[in-house]
C-alpha positions in Angstrom: -80.7 -70.9 54.7 -81.8 -73.5 57.2 -85.2 -75.1 57.2 -86.0 -76.1 60.7 -89.7 -76.7 60.1 -89.4 -78.9 57.0 -90.0 -82.1 59.0 -93.2 -80.8 60.5 -94.3 -79.3 57.2 -93.8 -82.6 55.4 -96.3 -84.2 57.8 -98.9 -81.4 57.7 -102.4 -81.8 56.4 -102.6 -82.1 52.6 -98.9 -81.7 52.1 -97.6 -84.4 49.8 -93.9 -83.4 49.9 -91.5 -80.5 50.5 -88.3 -79.8 48.5 -85.7 -77.1 49.0 -82.9 -76.2 46.7 -80.8 -73.1 47.1 -83.2 -70.2 47.6 -86.4 -72.0 46.6 -88.8 -74.0 48.7 -91.4 -76.1 47.0 -94.4 -77.4 48.9 -96.6 -79.9 47.0 -100.2 -79.8 48.3 -102.5 -82.7 47.3 -105.6 -80.5 47.0 -107.1 -77.2 47.9 -110.7 -77.0 48.8 -112.8 -74.1 47.7 -113.7 -71.8 50.6 -111.6 -73.7 53.1 -108.5 -71.7 54.2 -105.4 -73.6 55.3 -102.3 -72.1 56.9 -98.8 -73.5 57.0 -95.8 -72.2 58.9 -92.3 -72.3 57.4 -89.5 -71.0 59.6 -86.3 -69.8 57.8 -83.2 -68.8 59.6 -80.9 -66.2 58.1 -77.3 -67.4 58.4 -75.6 -64.2 57.1 -76.5 -60.6 57.6 -77.9 -59.1 54.4 -78.4 -55.4 53.6 -81.2 -54.1 51.4 -83.3 -57.2 51.7 -85.7 -57.5 48.8 -89.2 -59.0 49.0 -89.6 -62.7 48.4 -92.1 -63.9 45.8 -94.6 -66.5 46.9 -96.3 -68.3 44.1 -99.0 -70.8 44.1 -100.1 -72.7 41.0 -101.7 -75.9 39.8 -99.0 -78.4 38.9 -101.1 -79.8 36.1 -102.4 -76.4 34.9 -99.4 -74.0 35.5 -101.4 -71.1 33.8 -103.8 -71.3 36.8 -101.6 -69.3 39.2 -101.2 -66.4 41.6 -98.3 -64.8 43.4 -97.6 -62.2 46.0 -94.6 -60.7 47.7 -93.5 -61.4 51.3 -91.6 -58.7 53.1 -89.7 -59.6 56.2 -91.3 -57.5 59.0 -88.0 -56.1 60.4 -87.2 -54.5 57.0 -90.3 -52.3 57.1 -89.8 -51.3 60.8 
């Protein structure tokens, strides 16, 4: 997996740092403000064709309070078409 956008993501508003290792990408955000939505773009490039792609889990949690968390699944749009 290549991460083309990691340089831009590292300099994005409220992003402290970005780490990627194998199949995980960690984005450390300095703070989230209540009722203020933020959007980030992460572009991943598939290097090898894969059959039966499974949804990816996207998890957000407070680094200092890991029990305060939520997650969802991301399904690549071409899989459902």
